[in-house]
Steps between C-alpha positions, in 0.01 A plus 500: 500500500145355515460137440434413147208257418605263224275307250442125525522274198131395552368850487696588197379182327143567605521861364642369175215259460242779566662713241505224246126412565409861479699611185593179320788286440655171622466393861802327671837557637785414273781499764405540863868500611562833300193658675622384841842622417371844405288525824790368724765723343315829572519408875878524489602832624864469384381488138194708536549734782201749424121456445531634145789252405280216628206619311718538181642143532159346559349668192805428284538130609142425441492677173828363352521157653168378359395307806150457359381350169334832418427836659843562640484890420156528662613281790807720550287811538258324719776371725641850525172639591433237753848566660428865521157453655636261763750754595265782558499685170157664436256351255494825315887474441481124403228573241716772347812271523313228300405745227846634482660155490296347215710634223819459702465122545426439136813700410692308763390164364584619143856592618435876419585594856748315735489466878698812562246706309222306691664622819488847385141499398377336813707749724347779307153373555573442877662827549221680311248363741708570811551864401133572482273374241343849437827699479640633185824313550315171535297567192821573312663174623200304396498661157859416470450129597212469265697651214833319579639292205807279511798702355343831571748749649 
């Protein structure tokens, strides 16, 4: 397994501040300990043995733990995107990931989807890209992930 490059608290905070300054909201971290906990926990291979499980927990924790005074949903996407980029995912995929995750993080924050459903959505996005972004299978996977709703069977 390749070495995973993890995010540092200072870079997540800096990204959060850039997001707030660009799109509005309150600056400031509400609970730095929660942020540090999220960033530290993803490094534990016993709890999060795969890259996707680390990505899910990172996004989930920043979204749900409200580390920041404002912008937690936006920062959860930004942190996930930064994590992907730092670990060699293409800019093309990361842009698509951000777009696909916009509604997902809102629904996560509103308790319309849970962590297990977030796992499914992120795994579908990652698998869809790995299969081949131009293949019919990948298009179907991405369509399914875009149309996925909690409770759908």
